[in-house]
A tleap script that builds the chain and sets N, CA, C and O, in Angstrom:
source leaprc.protein.ff14SB
mol = sequence {
  NSER PHE LEU SER LYS GLU VAL GLN MET PRO
  ASP TYR THR ILE VAL PHE GLN ILE TRP ASP
  THR ALA GLY GLN GLU ARG PHE ARG SER LEU
  VAL PRO MET TYR LEU ARG GLY ALA LYS ALA
  ALA LEU ILE VAL TYR ASP VAL THR SER LEU
  GLU SER PHE LYS ILE ALA SER LYS LEU LEU
  LYS GLU LEU HIE CYS HIE CYS ALA GLU ASP
  THR LYS MET MET LEU ILE ALA ALA LYS CYS
  ASP MET CPRO
}
set mol.1.N position { 9.812 6.408 -3.208 }
set mol.1.CA position { 10.847 5.460 -3.579 }
set mol.1.C position { 10.272 4.269 -3.986 }
set mol.1.O position { 9.165 4.025 -3.506 }
set mol.2.N position { 10.773 3.435 -4.786 }
set mol.2.CA position { 10.401 2.262 -5.332 }
set mol.2.C position { 11.385 1.004 -5.138 }
set mol.2.O position { 12.603 1.175 -5.199 }
set mol.3.N position { 10.868 -0.164 -4.919 }
set mol.3.CA position { 11.614 -1.313 -4.612 }
set mol.3.C position { 11.137 -2.303 -5.332 }
set mol.3.O position { 9.915 -2.299 -5.181 }
set mol.4.N position { 11.497 -3.236 -6.107 }
set mol.4.CA position { 10.930 -4.552 -6.714 }
set mol.4.C position { 11.924 -5.487 -6.480 }
set mol.4.O position { 13.099 -5.222 -6.735 }
set mol.5.N position { 11.465 -6.910 -5.869 }
set mol.5.CA position { 11.998 -7.940 -5.418 }
set mol.5.C position { 11.192 -9.125 -5.957 }
set mol.5.O position { 9.962 -9.175 -5.936 }
set mol.6.N position { 12.054 -10.133 -6.471 }
set mol.6.CA position { 11.516 -11.344 -7.042 }
set mol.6.C position { 11.933 -12.273 -5.988 }
set mol.6.O position { 13.013 -12.226 -5.400 }
set mol.7.N position { 10.827 -13.273 -5.760 }
set mol.7.CA position { 11.150 -14.351 -4.760 }
set mol.7.C position { 10.954 -15.506 -5.563 }
set mol.7.O position { 9.916 -15.491 -6.226 }
set mol.8.N position { 11.819 -16.684 -5.694 }
set mol.8.CA position { 11.613 -17.651 -6.858 }
set mol.8.C position { 10.774 -18.869 -5.793 }
set mol.8.O position { 11.347 -19.260 -4.776 }
set mol.9.N position { 9.720 -19.261 -6.078 }
set mol.9.CA position { 9.194 -20.465 -5.228 }
set mol.9.C position { 9.285 -21.728 -6.172 }
set mol.9.O position { 9.586 -21.676 -7.365 }
set mol.10.N position { 9.005 -22.778 -5.515 }
set mol.10.CA position { 9.180 -23.929 -6.387 }
set mol.10.C position { 8.285 -23.933 -7.811 }
set mol.10.O position { 8.791 -24.441 -8.811 }
set mol.11.N position { 7.038 -23.393 -7.863 }
set mol.11.CA position { 6.239 -23.568 -8.910 }
set mol.11.C position { 5.744 -22.311 -9.528 }
set mol.11.O position { 4.953 -22.277 -10.470 }
set mol.12.N position { 6.282 -21.244 -8.912 }
set mol.12.CA position { 6.160 -19.903 -9.509 }
set mol.12.C position { 6.976 -18.827 -8.774 }
set mol.12.O position { 7.698 -18.990 -7.791 }
set mol.13.N position { 6.704 -17.636 -9.484 }
set mol.13.CA position { 7.612 -16.358 -9.057 }
set mol.13.C position { 6.759 -15.195 -8.266 }
set mol.13.O position { 5.762 -14.694 -8.787 }
set mol.14.N position { 7.162 -14.864 -7.158 }
set mol.14.CA position { 6.464 -13.791 -6.499 }
set mol.14.C position { 7.031 -12.495 -6.817 }
set mol.14.O position { 8.256 -12.439 -6.710 }
set mol.15.N position { 6.405 -11.394 -7.200 }
set mol.15.CA position { 7.215 -10.392 -7.446 }
set mol.15.C position { 6.393 -8.937 -6.473 }
set mol.15.O position { 5.285 -8.427 -6.640 }
set mol.16.N position { 7.344 -8.656 -5.598 }
set mol.16.CA position { 6.866 -7.698 -4.527 }
set mol.16.C position { 7.522 -6.274 -5.235 }
set mol.16.O position { 8.661 -6.159 -5.687 }
set mol.17.N position { 6.393 -5.176 -5.187 }
set mol.17.CA position { 6.856 -3.728 -5.755 }
set mol.17.C position { 6.206 -3.244 -4.696 }
set mol.17.O position { 5.046 -3.474 -4.356 }
set mol.18.N position { 7.186 -2.410 -4.078 }
set mol.18.CA position { 7.113 -1.410 -2.950 }
set mol.18.C position { 7.168 -0.101 -3.302 }
set mol.18.O position { 8.262 0.379 -3.598 }
set mol.19.N position { 6.017 0.677 -3.327 }
set mol.19.CA position { 5.822 2.003 -3.591 }
set mol.19.C position { 5.738 2.855 -2.334 }
set mol.19.O position { 4.752 2.713 -1.610 }
set mol.20.N position { 6.668 3.711 -2.019 }
set mol.20.CA position { 6.634 4.415 -0.876 }
set mol.20.C position { 6.396 5.801 -1.236 }
set mol.20.O position { 7.312 6.458 -1.728 }
set mol.21.N position { 5.112 6.364 -1.010 }
set mol.21.CA position { 4.755 7.725 -1.404 }
set mol.21.C position { 4.568 8.688 -0.258 }
set mol.21.O position { 4.137 9.829 -0.425 }
set mol.22.N position { 4.836 8.293 0.663 }
set mol.22.CA position { 4.656 9.068 2.098 }
set mol.22.C position { 3.592 9.827 1.946 }
set mol.22.O position { 3.649 11.038 2.161 }
set mol.23.N position { 2.460 9.199 1.545 }
set mol.23.CA position { 1.066 9.935 1.547 }
set mol.23.C position { 0.845 11.302 0.789 }
set mol.23.O position { -0.140 12.038 0.819 }
set mol.24.N position { 2.271 11.466 -0.036 }
set mol.24.CA position { 2.069 12.834 -1.033 }
set mol.24.C position { 1.054 12.771 -1.893 }
set mol.24.O position { 0.796 11.797 -2.600 }
set mol.25.N position { 0.269 14.119 -1.843 }
set mol.25.CA position { -0.807 14.382 -2.843 }
set mol.25.C position { -0.365 14.162 -4.247 }
set mol.25.O position { -1.178 13.596 -4.978 }
set mol.26.N position { 0.726 14.495 -4.725 }
set mol.26.CA position { 1.222 14.531 -5.949 }
set mol.26.C position { 1.293 12.912 -6.573 }
set mol.26.O position { 1.418 12.644 -7.768 }
set mol.27.N position { 1.198 12.079 -5.639 }
set mol.27.CA position { 1.160 10.683 -6.201 }
set mol.27.C position { -0.052 10.193 -6.434 }
set mol.27.O position { -0.163 9.162 -7.099 }
set mol.28.N position { -1.156 10.846 -5.928 }
set mol.28.CA position { -2.505 10.348 -5.857 }
set mol.28.C position { -3.068 9.854 -7.163 }
set mol.28.O position { -3.761 8.837 -7.194 }
set mol.29.N position { -2.784 10.555 -8.244 }
set mol.29.CA position { -2.984 10.126 -9.603 }
set mol.29.C position { -2.521 8.882 -10.160 }
set mol.29.O position { -3.068 8.312 -11.104 }
set mol.30.N position { -1.406 8.442 -9.497 }
set mol.30.CA position { -0.737 7.271 -9.877 }
set mol.30.C position { -1.190 5.982 -9.306 }
set mol.30.O position { -0.933 4.873 -9.775 }
set mol.31.N position { -1.990 6.274 -8.097 }
set mol.31.CA position { -2.504 5.161 -7.406 }
set mol.31.C position { -3.240 3.808 -8.368 }
set mol.31.O position { -3.029 2.611 -8.174 }
set mol.32.N position { -4.148 4.419 -9.438 }
set mol.32.CA position { -4.487 3.090 -10.240 }
set mol.32.C position { -3.524 2.424 -10.951 }
set mol.32.O position { -3.734 1.241 -11.218 }
set mol.33.N position { -2.526 2.939 -11.304 }
set mol.33.CA position { -1.434 2.386 -12.069 }
set mol.33.C position { -0.505 1.523 -11.039 }
set mol.33.O position { 0.066 0.492 -11.396 }
set mol.34.N position { -0.423 2.042 -9.772 }
set mol.34.CA position { 0.275 1.175 -8.797 }
set mol.34.C position { -0.289 -0.201 -8.457 }
set mol.34.O position { 0.375 -1.202 -8.189 }
set mol.35.N position { -1.716 -0.090 -8.513 }
set mol.35.CA position { -2.646 -1.401 -8.025 }
set mol.35.C position { -2.828 -2.055 -9.093 }
set mol.35.O position { -3.234 -3.167 -8.757 }
set mol.36.N position { -2.723 -1.954 -10.602 }
set mol.36.CA position { -3.115 -2.738 -11.436 }
set mol.36.C position { -2.593 -4.180 -11.290 }
set mol.36.O position { -1.397 -4.353 -11.052 }
set mol.37.N position { -3.356 -5.127 -11.409 }
set mol.37.CA position { -3.005 -6.557 -11.209 }
set mol.37.C position { -2.298 -6.911 -9.875 }
set mol.37.O position { -1.616 -7.934 -9.810 }
set mol.38.N position { -2.448 -6.073 -8.792 }
set mol.38.CA position { -1.989 -6.169 -7.379 }
set mol.38.C position { -2.797 -7.511 -6.936 }
set mol.38.O position { -3.930 -7.765 -7.346 }
set mol.39.N position { -2.142 -8.242 -6.141 }
set mol.39.CA position { -2.775 -9.365 -5.376 }
set mol.39.C position { -2.930 -9.065 -4.104 }
set mol.39.O position { -3.695 -9.733 -3.409 }
set mol.40.N position { -2.197 -7.965 -3.579 }
set mol.40.CA position { -2.005 -7.495 -2.046 }
set mol.40.C position { -1.766 -6.067 -2.254 }
set mol.40.O position { -1.303 -5.544 -3.267 }
set mol.41.N position { -2.161 -5.466 -1.106 }
set mol.41.CA position { -1.929 -3.812 -1.127 }
set mol.41.C position { -1.655 -3.680 0.522 }
set mol.41.O position { -2.410 -4.181 1.355 }
set mol.42.N position { -0.665 -3.059 0.792 }
set mol.42.CA position { -0.257 -2.524 2.235 }
set mol.42.C position { -0.419 -1.018 2.545 }
set mol.42.O position { 0.309 -0.258 1.906 }
set mol.43.N position { -1.279 -0.488 3.442 }
set mol.43.CA position { -0.903 0.848 3.636 }
set mol.43.C position { -0.528 0.945 5.338 }
set mol.43.O position { -1.089 0.431 6.306 }
set mol.44.N position { 0.522 1.726 5.248 }
set mol.44.CA position { 1.156 2.058 6.423 }
set mol.44.C position { 0.908 3.510 7.004 }
set mol.44.O position { 1.157 4.544 6.385 }
set mol.45.N position { 0.346 3.433 8.374 }
set mol.45.CA position { 0.114 4.786 8.660 }
set mol.45.C position { 1.031 5.062 10.189 }
set mol.45.O position { 1.533 4.160 10.861 }
set mol.46.N position { 1.081 6.455 10.486 }
set mol.46.CA position { 1.771 6.801 11.547 }
set mol.46.C position { 1.019 6.874 12.845 }
set mol.46.O position { 0.448 7.952 13.006 }
set mol.47.N position { 0.886 6.053 13.749 }
set mol.47.CA position { -0.188 6.228 14.835 }
set mol.47.C position { 0.060 7.593 15.624 }
set mol.47.O position { -0.819 7.990 16.390 }
set mol.48.N position { 1.159 8.270 15.466 }
set mol.48.CA position { 1.303 9.496 16.236 }
set mol.48.C position { 0.651 10.588 15.531 }
set mol.48.O position { 0.692 11.704 16.048 }
set mol.49.N position { 0.076 10.424 14.463 }
set mol.49.CA position { -0.381 11.541 13.445 }
set mol.49.C position { -1.738 11.376 12.866 }
set mol.49.O position { -1.941 10.666 11.881 }
set mol.50.N position { -2.684 12.052 13.498 }
set mol.50.CA position { -4.195 11.800 13.016 }
set mol.50.C position { -4.281 12.009 11.413 }
set mol.50.O position { -5.038 11.383 10.670 }
set mol.51.N position { -3.322 13.049 11.007 }
set mol.51.CA position { -3.530 13.261 9.625 }
set mol.51.C position { -3.036 11.870 8.678 }
set mol.51.O position { -3.571 11.569 7.611 }
set mol.52.N position { -2.044 11.203 9.238 }
set mol.52.CA position { -1.644 10.179 8.594 }
set mol.52.C position { -2.536 9.017 8.412 }
set mol.52.O position { -2.511 8.270 7.433 }
set mol.53.N position { -3.527 8.896 9.683 }
set mol.53.CA position { -4.681 8.076 9.778 }
set mol.53.C position { -5.653 8.271 8.630 }
set mol.53.O position { -6.190 7.413 7.929 }
set mol.54.N position { -5.770 9.734 8.591 }
set mol.54.CA position { -6.981 10.137 7.546 }
set mol.54.C position { -6.364 9.971 6.214 }
set mol.54.O position { -7.208 9.710 5.356 }
set mol.55.N position { -5.380 10.029 5.862 }
set mol.55.CA position { -4.777 9.722 4.386 }
set mol.55.C position { -4.970 8.121 4.218 }
set mol.55.O position { -5.498 7.666 3.204 }
set mol.56.N position { -4.567 7.393 5.147 }
set mol.56.CA position { -4.728 5.915 5.166 }
set mol.56.C position { -6.100 5.456 4.865 }
set mol.56.O position { -6.276 4.557 4.043 }
set mol.57.N position { -7.040 5.999 5.458 }
set mol.57.CA position { -8.396 6.031 5.172 }
set mol.57.C position { -8.924 6.155 3.845 }
set mol.57.O position { -9.685 5.389 3.254 }
set mol.58.N position { -8.359 7.332 3.427 }
set mol.58.CA position { -8.616 7.574 1.991 }
set mol.58.C position { -8.037 6.761 0.908 }
set mol.58.O position { -8.607 6.536 -0.159 }
set mol.59.N position { -6.849 6.327 1.253 }
set mol.59.CA position { -6.108 5.430 0.332 }
set mol.59.C position { -6.950 3.908 0.422 }
set mol.59.O position { -7.190 3.270 -0.603 }
set mol.60.N position { -7.267 3.536 1.485 }
set mol.60.CA position { -8.018 2.252 1.690 }
set mol.60.C position { -9.386 2.261 0.735 }
set mol.60.O position { -9.709 1.259 0.097 }
set mol.61.N position { -10.208 3.583 0.704 }
set mol.61.CA position { -11.121 3.658 -0.195 }
set mol.61.C position { -10.923 3.444 -1.519 }
set mol.61.O position { -11.709 2.869 -2.271 }
set mol.62.N position { -9.690 3.985 -1.848 }
set mol.62.CA position { -9.327 3.795 -3.167 }
set mol.62.C position { -8.996 2.607 -3.596 }
set mol.62.O position { -9.315 2.297 -4.744 }
set mol.63.N position { -8.410 1.848 -2.909 }
set mol.63.CA position { -8.041 0.457 -2.850 }
set mol.63.C position { -9.311 -0.394 -3.424 }
set mol.63.O position { -9.309 -1.136 -4.406 }
set mol.64.N position { -10.313 -0.112 -2.613 }
set mol.64.CA position { -11.651 -0.740 -2.827 }
set mol.64.C position { -12.011 -0.645 -4.142 }
set mol.64.O position { -12.433 -1.586 -4.815 }
set mol.65.N position { -11.803 0.797 -4.625 }
set mol.65.CA position { -12.309 1.112 -6.087 }
set mol.65.C position { -11.567 0.558 -7.168 }
set mol.65.O position { -12.132 0.326 -8.237 }
set mol.66.N position { -10.164 0.287 -6.970 }
set mol.66.CA position { -9.211 0.088 -8.258 }
set mol.66.C position { -8.684 -1.315 -8.223 }
set mol.66.O position { -8.029 -1.779 -9.157 }
set mol.67.N position { -9.009 -2.066 -7.007 }
set mol.67.CA position { -8.461 -3.361 -7.023 }
set mol.67.C position { -9.513 -4.359 -7.198 }
set mol.67.O position { -10.698 -4.071 -7.032 }
set mol.68.N position { -9.067 -5.656 -7.566 }
set mol.68.CA position { -10.205 -6.673 -7.549 }
set mol.68.C position { -10.782 -7.229 -6.488 }
set mol.68.O position { -10.002 -7.295 -5.538 }
set mol.69.N position { -11.875 -7.667 -6.269 }
set mol.69.CA position { -12.459 -8.074 -5.146 }
set mol.69.C position { -11.526 -8.973 -4.152 }
set mol.69.O position { -11.516 -8.842 -2.928 }
set mol.70.N position { -10.724 -9.933 -4.908 }
set mol.70.CA position { -10.113 -10.780 -4.126 }
set mol.70.C position { -8.476 -10.088 -3.781 }
set mol.70.O position { -7.532 -10.854 -3.586 }
set mol.71.N position { -8.350 -9.032 -3.753 }
set mol.71.CA position { -7.140 -8.411 -3.516 }
set mol.71.C position { -7.126 -8.409 -2.045 }
set mol.71.O position { -8.104 -7.998 -1.422 }
set mol.72.N position { -6.061 -8.849 -1.453 }
set mol.72.CA position { -5.610 -8.781 0.186 }
set mol.72.C position { -5.372 -7.414 0.664 }
set mol.72.O position { -4.463 -6.869 0.038 }
set mol.73.N position { -5.831 -6.792 1.450 }
set mol.73.CA position { -5.588 -5.516 1.859 }
set mol.73.C position { -5.136 -5.555 3.546 }
set mol.73.O position { -5.686 -6.259 4.393 }
set mol.74.N position { -4.139 -4.730 3.753 }
set mol.74.CA position { -3.660 -4.969 5.281 }
set mol.74.C position { -3.331 -3.223 5.434 }
set mol.74.O position { -2.679 -2.486 4.695 }
set mol.75.N position { -3.977 -2.971 6.542 }
set mol.75.CA position { -3.596 -1.533 7.217 }
set mol.75.C position { -2.729 -1.703 8.464 }
set mol.75.O position { -2.959 -2.360 9.479 }
set mol.76.N position { -1.611 -0.902 8.119 }
set mol.76.CA position { -0.364 -1.250 9.430 }
set mol.76.C position { -0.054 -0.099 10.093 }
set mol.76.O position { 0.323 0.901 9.482 }
set mol.77.N position { -0.207 -0.146 11.629 }
set mol.77.CA position { 0.059 0.883 12.295 }
set mol.77.C position { 1.399 1.177 12.579 }
set mol.77.O position { 1.831 0.340 13.372 }
set mol.78.N position { 2.312 2.083 12.243 }
set mol.78.CA position { 3.739 2.253 12.562 }
set mol.78.C position { 3.997 3.131 13.943 }
set mol.78.O position { 3.119 3.682 14.608 }
set mol.79.N position { 5.119 3.124 14.152 }
set mol.79.CA position { 5.551 4.010 15.214 }
set mol.79.C position { 4.707 3.620 16.515 }
set mol.79.O position { 4.447 4.512 17.322 }
set mol.80.N position { 4.270 2.298 16.741 }
set mol.80.CA position { 3.369 1.705 17.937 }
set mol.80.C position { 4.259 2.023 19.133 }
set mol.80.O position { 3.667 2.271 20.183 }
set mol.81.N position { 5.528 2.053 19.134 }
set mol.81.CA position { 6.583 2.205 20.232 }
set mol.81.C position { 6.632 3.514 20.646 }
set mol.81.O position { 7.136 3.676 21.757 }
set mol.82.N position { 6.190 4.648 19.974 }
set mol.82.CA position { 6.162 5.885 20.191 }
set mol.82.C position { 5.202 6.467 21.439 }
set mol.82.O position { 4.019 6.129 21.493 }
set mol.83.N position { 5.697 7.220 22.278 }
set mol.83.CA position { 4.750 7.498 23.311 }
set mol.83.C position { 3.578 8.483 22.848 }
set mol.83.O position { 2.693 8.806 23.642 }
savepdb mol mol.pdb
quit
């Protein structure tokens, strides 16, 4: 799924584009397009799934290949409240 949200600041506009691919392989070829011009990127993984973490690690490597050096990156652990 995709969501775009503009936030007006006094001197500029911030555009948030959220792409939720759920780690699906079929979206892998689109990663460079998603990242074009990105100032920040978030990768969310499921702490209850080792496979989810492995996918997140691969995506993080792709970010380093396709993003500018000054792009901010964050790895986020989801479902931390799960046993």
